[in-house]
C-alpha positions as CSV (number, residue, x, y, z in Angstrom):
1,M,-4.4,20.4,18.0
2,I,-1.9,17.7,18.7
3,H,-2.5,15.5,21.8
4,I,0.8,14.5,23.5
5,A,1.4,12.0,26.3
6,I,4.5,12.2,28.5
7,V,5.3,9.1,30.5
8,D,8.2,9.8,32.9
9,D,8.6,9.0,36.6
10,D,10.9,11.9,37.1
11,D,9.1,15.2,37.7
12,T,12.0,17.4,36.7
13,D,12.5,15.5,33.4
14,A,8.7,15.4,32.7
15,N,8.5,19.2,33.3
16,R,11.5,19.8,31.0
17,T,9.8,17.9,28.2
18,S,6.6,19.9,28.8
19,E,8.6,23.1,28.6
20,M,10.2,22.0,25.3
21,I,6.8,21.4,23.8
22,D,5.5,24.8,25.1
23,R,8.6,26.6,23.6
24,Y,8.1,24.8,20.3
25,Y,4.6,26.1,20.0
26,D,5.5,29.6,21.4
27,G,3.2,29.1,24.4
28,D,0.1,28.7,22.2
29,H,-1.9,26.2,24.2
30,S,-4.5,26.0,21.5
31,Q,-2.1,24.0,19.4
32,Y,-1.3,21.2,21.8
33,A,-2.5,19.3,24.9
34,I,-0.3,17.4,27.2
35,T,-1.2,14.5,29.6
36,R,1.5,13.3,31.9
37,F,1.7,9.8,33.4
38,A,4.2,8.9,36.2
39,D,4.8,5.3,35.0
40,G,4.0,2.8,32.3
41,E,1.3,1.0,34.3
42,A,-0.6,4.3,34.9
43,F,-0.4,5.1,31.1
44,L,-1.6,1.7,30.0
45,D,-4.4,1.3,32.6
46,G,-7.6,1.8,30.8
47,Y,-5.8,3.1,27.7
48,K,-7.9,4.6,25.0
49,A,-6.2,5.5,21.6
50,G,-6.5,9.2,21.8
51,F,-2.9,10.4,21.7
52,D,-1.1,11.6,18.5
53,A,2.4,11.5,20.0
54,L,4.1,9.9,23.0
55,F,7.4,10.8,24.8
56,L,8.3,7.7,26.7
57,D,11.0,7.4,29.4
58,V,13.0,4.2,29.1
59,E,14.2,3.9,32.7
60,M,11.2,3.6,35.0
61,P,10.3,1.5,38.0
62,G,7.8,-1.3,37.5
63,I,7.5,-1.9,33.7
64,D,10.2,0.1,31.9
65,G,9.7,2.1,28.8
66,L,10.5,-0.7,26.4
67,E,8.0,-3.1,27.9
68,T,5.4,-0.3,28.0
69,A,6.0,0.3,24.3
70,H,5.6,-3.4,23.5
71,R,2.3,-3.5,25.4
72,L,1.2,-0.3,23.8
73,R,1.7,-1.6,20.2
74,E,-0.6,-4.5,21.0
75,I,-3.5,-2.0,21.2
76,D,-2.4,1.1,19.3
77,D,-0.3,1.1,16.1
78,H,-0.8,4.8,15.3
79,V,0.6,6.9,18.1
80,V,4.0,8.4,17.2
81,L,6.6,7.2,19.7
82,V,9.8,8.9,20.9
83,F,11.9,7.5,23.7
84,T,13.6,9.7,26.2
85,T,16.6,8.3,28.2
86,K,19.6,9.2,30.3
87,M,21.6,6.3,28.8
88,A,22.7,6.7,25.2
89,Q,23.2,2.9,24.8
90,Y,19.5,2.6,24.6
91,A,19.6,4.5,21.3
92,A,19.6,1.4,19.1
93,I,16.8,-0.3,21.1
94,G,13.1,0.0,20.5
95,Y,12.8,0.2,16.7
96,D,10.7,-3.0,16.7
97,V,8.0,-1.0,18.3
98,D,8.1,1.7,15.5
99,A,9.8,4.3,17.6
100,I,11.0,7.2,15.4
101,G,14.1,7.8,17.6
102,Y,15.2,8.9,21.0
103,L,16.2,12.0,23.0
104,V,19.0,11.9,25.5
105,K,18.4,13.7,28.8
106,P,18.9,16.4,29.7
107,I,17.1,17.2,26.4
108,D,18.4,20.1,24.5
109,Y,16.0,22.3,22.5
110,F,17.7,22.0,19.1
111,G,17.5,18.2,19.2
112,F,14.0,18.3,20.5
113,A,12.8,20.7,17.8
114,L,14.2,18.4,15.0
115,K,12.4,15.4,16.5
116,M,9.2,17.4,17.0
117,R,9.1,18.4,13.3
118,K,9.4,14.7,12.4
119,V,6.6,13.9,14.9
120,E,4.3,16.6,13.3
121,D,5.0,15.2,9.8
122,L,4.0,11.7,10.8
123,V,1.0,12.8,12.8
124,A,-0.2,14.8,9.7
125,K,0.2,11.7,7.6
126,R,-1.6,9.5,10.0
127,Q,-4.6,11.8,10.4
128,G,-7.7,10.0,9.1
129,V,-10.5,11.1,6.8
130,T,-14.2,10.3,7.0
131,I,-15.6,8.4,4.1
132,P,-19.3,8.9,3.3
133,L,-20.8,5.8,1.9
134,T,-24.2,5.7,0.2
135,V,-26.1,2.8,1.7
136,G,-29.6,2.4,0.3
137,T,-31.3,5.7,0.7
138,G,-29.0,6.9,3.5
139,T,-25.3,7.7,4.2
140,Q,-23.0,5.8,6.4
141,F,-19.7,7.4,7.6
142,L,-16.6,5.3,7.8
143,S,-13.2,6.2,9.2
144,S,-10.2,5.7,6.9
145,H,-8.3,4.3,9.9
146,D,-10.7,1.3,9.9
147,V,-10.2,0.5,6.2
148,R,-7.6,-2.2,5.5
149,Y,-7.8,-2.0,1.7
150,V,-10.1,-0.8,-1.1
151,E,-10.7,-2.8,-4.3
152,V,-12.8,-2.3,-7.4
153,L,-14.9,-5.1,-9.0
154,G,-16.8,-3.9,-12.1
155,H,-18.5,-0.7,-11.2
156,E,-18.4,-1.3,-7.4
157,V,-15.8,-0.1,-5.0
158,I,-15.4,-2.3,-1.9
159,Y,-14.0,-0.8,1.4
160,H,-12.7,-3.7,3.5
161,T,-12.6,-3.3,7.3
162,A,-11.7,-5.9,9.9
163,D,-15.1,-7.6,9.7
164,T,-17.2,-5.9,7.0
165,A,-17.0,-5.2,3.3
166,Y,-18.8,-2.0,2.3
167,K,-19.9,-1.9,-1.4
168,V,-20.6,1.4,-3.2
169,W,-21.3,2.3,-6.8
170,S,-18.1,4.2,-7.7
171,S,-14.6,4.0,-9.2
172,L,-11.2,3.4,-7.8
173,K,-10.2,6.8,-9.1
174,E,-12.9,8.4,-7.1
175,A,-11.9,6.4,-4.0
176,A,-8.2,7.4,-4.5
177,A,-9.2,11.1,-4.7
178,L,-11.2,10.8,-1.5
179,L,-8.3,9.1,0.3
180,E,-5.5,11.2,-1.2
181,P,-5.0,13.3,2.0
182,V,-4.1,10.1,4.0
183,H,-1.9,7.1,3.8
184,F,-3.2,4.8,1.0
185,A,-1.1,3.5,-1.9
186,A,-1.9,1.4,-4.9
187,A,-0.9,-2.3,-4.9
188,S,-2.3,-2.7,-8.4
189,R,-4.7,-1.1,-10.8
190,Y,-7.6,-2.6,-8.8
191,C,-6.5,-2.2,-5.2
192,L,-5.4,0.5,-2.7
193,V,-3.9,-0.5,0.6
194,N,-3.9,1.4,3.9
195,L,-0.3,1.8,4.9
196,E,-1.3,1.8,8.6
197,W,-2.2,-1.9,8.2
198,V,0.7,-3.1,6.0
199,K,2.7,-5.8,7.9
200,A,5.0,-6.9,5.1
201,V,5.8,-6.7,1.4
202,T,7.3,-9.9,0.0
203,G,8.0,-10.5,-3.7
204,D,4.7,-9.9,-5.5
205,S,2.5,-9.7,-2.5
206,V,1.6,-7.4,0.4
207,M,0.2,-8.5,3.8
208,V,-2.4,-6.0,5.0
209,D,-3.5,-6.9,8.5
210,S,-4.0,-10.7,8.1
211,I,-4.8,-10.6,4.4
212,T,-2.3,-11.2,1.6
213,L,-2.9,-9.2,-1.6
214,P,-1.1,-9.3,-5.0
215,V,1.2,-6.4,-5.9
216,S,1.7,-5.7,-9.6
217,R,5.3,-5.2,-10.8
218,S,4.7,-1.6,-11.8
219,K,3.3,-0.7,-8.3
220,R,5.9,-2.4,-6.1
221,K,8.5,0.4,-6.1
222,P,6.0,3.2,-5.6
223,L,4.4,1.1,-2.8
224,M,7.8,0.7,-1.1
225,Q,8.5,4.4,-1.4
226,A,5.2,5.2,0.1
227,L,5.9,2.9,3.0
228,A,9.3,4.5,3.6
229,A,7.8,8.0,3.6
230,Y,5.0,6.9,5.9
231,Y,7.5,5.6,8.5
232,G,9.6,8.6,8.2
233,G,12.4,7.1,6.1
């Protein structure tokens, strides 16, 4: 099931977006859930990262859609964002908050369906997997979303999160197979990086969250291609 938020102060426009979603899924409510918010402040108040996709109106009273998006990205990098607007001049605005595009109101179904397919592709790529880690005599479960990068040292694979490094007896090949369904790419023979956390690739290095890691010459092009695919390029 895909969890979708609609943030729009106009009831007619919000209902039209909901109708488009319902039409796209042929009325099968088991495939989607919609939560509607009347403005950006209501959406951000007590926000918990549980949405897969967001249709965000640009022109709203209080904080507008662009400001809402900037505040959202401070707490959630993962939700797929689409702007909705009555003014086409906003089309080129908002890509610094990783929006995948915009829909001009009144939204037509053909344009919506094309955008929705892109949304679904990105949501599928951003779905995490659970990593079982053998720790002592027990097993600890780690979400792939929390892993910044994975490296191998000798016969140990180390999963790096924001504040912890988990070591397991394994190989990078086994780790890559485990993470294959999601968004990891090789930076070198010894390191996989989570594309969710990549901030920049410069020369022979990649910044993952706040950590700078080396990128081998042979892996740079595949890494850039993986990033382009991840962001829908």
